[in-house]
N, C-alpha and C positions, 0 to 999 in steps of 0.2 A: 607137540602142541601144548601150549600153556595158556590158561585163561587168567587174566590179570584184573584185579580191582585196584583202581588208582584214586587216591584222594589227597587233599592238601588242606592246610589252614584250618585244622580242627580247633586250634587255640584253646586246648584243654577240655574240649567237650566232644564226645563221640556219640553220634546218633545210633542207638541200639538197632535200628532198622537196617543199618548197613550190614550187619551180620548176615541177614537173609539175602541181601543183594549180592554179597560176596561169597555165599555158600558154595556156588559152583566154580569158584576161582581156585587156582593152584597157588597163587601168591598175591599178597597185598603190597602195593608200593605207596609210600607216603612222601610227598614232595615238600615237606617242611612246615614250620610253624605248628609243631605238634602240641606244645603247651605244657604237657605233664607226662611223666613216665607211666601214669595210670592208663593213658590212651594207648601207648605202645604195648604195654602188658596185655591189655584187652585184645588188641589187634593180633598179637602173637598167639593168643589163645585160639583165635579163629583160624589163622593160616600162617605160613612162613611170611616174614615181613622184611622188606628192603625199605630203608628210609634215609633221608638226609635231614639235618637240622635246619631250622630257619632263623630269621633275625630275632624272633621273640624267645627262642628256646634257650634255657639256662644251662648251667654247667653239667648237670646229670645227662641231659640229652646230647649235649655236644661231646661228652666223653664216650657215649655209646654209638653215635652215628656221625658220619662224615658230612662235610659241607657239600661235597660232590661225590657222586657215585657213578662210576663207569663200569659197564659189564656187557657181555654178549649173551643173549638168550635166544635159542632157536634160530641162530644166524642173524639176529638183529642187534646191531651195536646201539646200546642205550646209554644216555647220559641224563642223570637226574640231579638237579640242583634247585635251590629255592628261588633265588632271584636271578632270572634269566632274560627278562624283557619279553619281546615278542617279535615275530617276523614283520618287517625287516629291521625293527628297532631293538636290537638285542642290547642287554646291559653291557656297559664297557668292561666289566669284570670277566665276561665270558666271550665277548665278541671275537677277539683274536684267536682264541682257542677253537672256537666254532669254525672259523675260516680255515685254520691250519689243519684241523682234524675233526670234521663234522661227523657226528654219529648218524645212524639211520633214524633214530628217534630221540628227540630232545624234549625233556619233560621239566617243567618248573611250576611253581605255585606263585605265591606272593600277591598277585594282582587281584585275586578273588574273582577273576573273570574266566569263565569256562570258554576255552577256545581250542579247536583242533584245526591246523592249517598246514598245508604242504608248502615248504619253502623251496622253490625251484632253483634259486641262486646257490643253495647249499645242498640240494638234493636230499632233503631230510624232512621228516614229519615232526611238527611241533605240537605238543599237547600241554594244556594247562587244565586240570580238572575243576578249576574254580575253588570254592571253599565249602566245607561241610560244617564248619563251626558256626556259632551264633554271634561272633564278634566280627565287625568289619563293615564294609560298605556294600557288599553284595545284597541283592534282594532275594535271590533264590539259592538255597544250598544245593550244590551239585557234586557229583563224583563221576568217574568214567569206568567202564568195563570193556575189555577187548581181548582178542586172542592173538597170540604170537605163534606163527606156524610156518616152518620152513623158510625163514627169512622174510615173511610177509606179516602184515598186521591186517586183521579182519574182524568182522562182527562187532564193530565199535558201537557202544550204547552210552547215552547220557542218562545218568540217574538223577532225577529231581527229587529232593527231599522236602520241598516246601519252603515257605518264607523263612528268612534268616532267623527271626525271633521265635518261630514256632518249633515245636518238636516235643517228643516224649522225653522222659528222664533218660539221661545218658551218663556215660562215665565222665566224671569231672575231676 
């Protein structure tokens, strides 16, 4: 059993309150648009980190993290990428690969819209944690927390961190 903290679109700013929200997690997953290596250094200080780079991320983050990350955890086949679209309108860059080899759990960021939805056509769960950063069009900063256990996902929680522009001093 693994407890996961999932975030995306920090855009170079990490809300320090996330550390308490992710304290009971075994791993942190970041779905891209990290912004700075300071963000990933701080996340790694909290817990083991799995991450992908996003479209705003520069050379240093692209050298450290892949565009796509596929792995199996507790019997759940996971694919994390930054730009993935949403069910049933997946981004053309991932659509054929999803049809050919769908994961159990497909995670992306980019839209800044928190959404969890089962896609019956592909028999997979889609997750987008929204955005935790202060830049973008989202109104509320969000992240997700859930458990992966014996091939199943459970105990899903949405973490609301307040309005996009509000927040305490964070890693920038």
